[in-house]
Phi, psi and omega in degrees: 000149180291154180293139188280347179269116187283346176262018180298337178288336177290117183063050183288327178295319184288314179304313180289331180284323171298311177305324178304307179300323185276344178300330182292346190242087188279194181291331178293323183290315179293329177294325179289321178297318186286325183293331183261006182050042176274173171251133180293062188301314176297324181292313175302314175304310177302321186288321180295315180291337176274000177090355200281328177293341187256013189304324183279342178287131177306150184306322184296351178246015169093012172259199192268341182064030182280151173283169176295323176306309177299321171310311183301324179291326176299311180296316177302315179295330181293310184284330174303330185277354186095000177274185191228093184283000183293342181296340191208004187289345181295336176290344174284295199286341175282350180292329179308319179281315185297312182299321180274333186230006177281150175291164175306321182293310184299318186289317181291334181284318190252327186295319179300317185287327173291325177294325184279343183095003175283346172225141173252132175246078184249355189241140190227106191250098184228313184294143178236157186292327183262353187238340177056230179277356178280077190299333186292346179263020181304132176265331175317123196238136176248105173274131177281123168235098183066236182268019182208164172249152181243120189247138178222135178148194186221146171232169185206147182066043178258119184264149177072010180306324182287348183240026181223142180268328181236157179229129165271118195245134167259128186218153173282132176243348172235133182296148175304330179294343184253008180253144179261347179222124192302338177280355177273165172085009172251144185225158179242139182229151169261118189251130172286099184300320182292316180294316184293327175302335179264004185218048166108358178266136178238131180246120175239112185296140176260123180285132175226173184282342181241164181280080175225115184284113180219161198211158158270144179229134187237131179252115184233094184055042175284122178271130186232123175301138182301341180287348178267007168298121179274126176067208181270145173307138166092345185253019189291333185297318180289330176295318187287336182288336173299312182288330178286321172300317183291323178303315185286328178291319179285334177282326180293320174302324174299309178302327178293318179297313176302317183294321174297315178304315180295313183295327179293312178296320178297321183286333179292310187294319178308325190274333192262334184278119179255125174233129183055043178072009181209156177299134175295355180279354176279353178266138181292338169298338172262320186294320186299301182298329180285322181291322180294308176312319182289321175299324176297315183289318177305314180297314182293337178294309186300318180292319180301313183298323177294318174300316176292324181301309185299312181297319174303328187267006179059030178260156171316130187216005181307315178291319175300316182300313181294324176294315183299319177293317185298314184294312183296318181284330171293321182293000000 
């Protein structure tokens, strides 16, 4: 049967190359990872070696120099193949903050090592237990003391910490009582996870219904070198939005890939399952839900491309990124 994605001819070289990597990891592999509550280390390693997790890193630093649109196609195809990009997708969307606002020194120090796989930037620490999605109320505080910041506070639902060398952290650097605009006073830091685990960082896994590693993270006088501040102090809220918009667009693409995979499986089963001497797919009670699901995925896909286009053009895309993720998740 023909591919159900009418846009499959766009970025065809990327799609086929990603599918080539994913073919080595069949359903049996993913079922074993799920059953053992494991991490797909071999899969992540294969993606890294093929250069896909470094797609957004500029070529001068050893990456692919891809656009966000192309990166979204990579993650779409991973999930379209039946694999799970959620195990490693943060390395894509955290690039939005580092690439746009990191210093030349930070880029030279970290990007080549991330591109080669020597370092992993898989952790994104923003959410807190008492603030939820109201990021402007962030309480985790980083106090400047000489050539370093001392961080205290708590984050929650922080994924892949155990499989990351670096963490992108949002913390308050000016007390709420001293700011005039609620989006001020927040800063972004690159945190060395391994070193911090020996100096006040505590990670507590959160049990959940699916095999998705996520954690509570506690900062108790964790020292972060001042040179690890990303951009200007106090401007972190706008910086983190670049990462969040990229995250929403890329996760929307993953959902689109999932949607096409599920619809493909459904239509195949509907054409092969015979009841009363004919395929069940000939019944409208089967056809209509599949058609509705397909329409939803197609609509979400179009919004994903529009949001990615705006992001790549460095135009405001917050609304489109949110709509893309909402439509894709619902689909």
